[in-house]
N, C-alpha and C positions, 0 to 999 in steps of 0.2 A: 530582414524580415519585411514583408509587404504590409503596409498599413491596412487596417480593416476596411476603411472607406474606399481605398483603391481596389482592394480585392472584391468588394461588393459591386463597384462600378464595372470591373472586368467581367464578373459573373453575370451581371445584368446585360452587358453588351453581348456576351456569348449566348445567353438565352434568347435575346432579341434576334440575333443572327440566325440561330437555329429555327426560330419561328419564321423569319423572313425567307430563308432558303427552302424550308419545307412547304411553304404556303402554296406554290403552284401545284405540286403533286396532291396535296390534301384537298384543295379546292376542286381539282379535276375529278378526284375520286368521289368527293361529295356530290358533285353535279351528276356524274354518271350513275352513282348509286341511287340518287333520287329519281332519275329518269327510268332506271331499271325497276325500281320499286313501284313506280306509278304504272309502268307497263305490266309488271307482274300482277299487280292488284286488279287492273282492268281485264286482263286475260285469265286471271285465276290460275296461272301456272306457278307452282311453288318449287321449282327446281333450284337447288343451291348453287349449282355451277353457273346458272344464268346470272346470278348476282355477283359472283366473284370474277369470272373470266373477263367480262368487259372492263371492270375496274382495273384489273391487273394489266390489261392491254393498254388502257388509256394512261395509267401511271407510268408504264414503260415508255410510251411515246413522249410523255411530258418530260421524263428524265432524260431521254435522248435529246429532246429539243432544248431543254434548259440546263442540262448537265454542265456545260461549259461555264455558264453564268454562275451556277451554284458553286462550282469548284473555284472560280475566280474570287468570289466573295469570301469563301472560307480561307483561301490562300492569302488574300489581302489582310484579313483579320489576324491570321497567324503571323504574317510578316510584321505587322504593326506591333503585335504583342512581343515578338522576339526582339524587335528594335528597341522597344521601351523597357524591356526587362532589366538591363543594367541600371537604369535610373529608378526602377521600382524597388530593387533589392539594395538595401543600404549596407 
């Protein structure tokens, strides 16, 4: 059985990794959404597709650009977890 302190540490590391890996796409979506919202407010165009299409395109580009780094980070965490698993389970 894994000690509760070790389990809490692993859960904390997993959540931090999820935040770290998702940050580029979330920040890009936030910036584009803000720019589109400002443009929409100044032109008074209230089209829903105008808000979603640019965000989806930018997030897809960010995922293409940073996808390798993201998968490397997750694979590294998984490799470390599987390597440490025999010492964690007594």
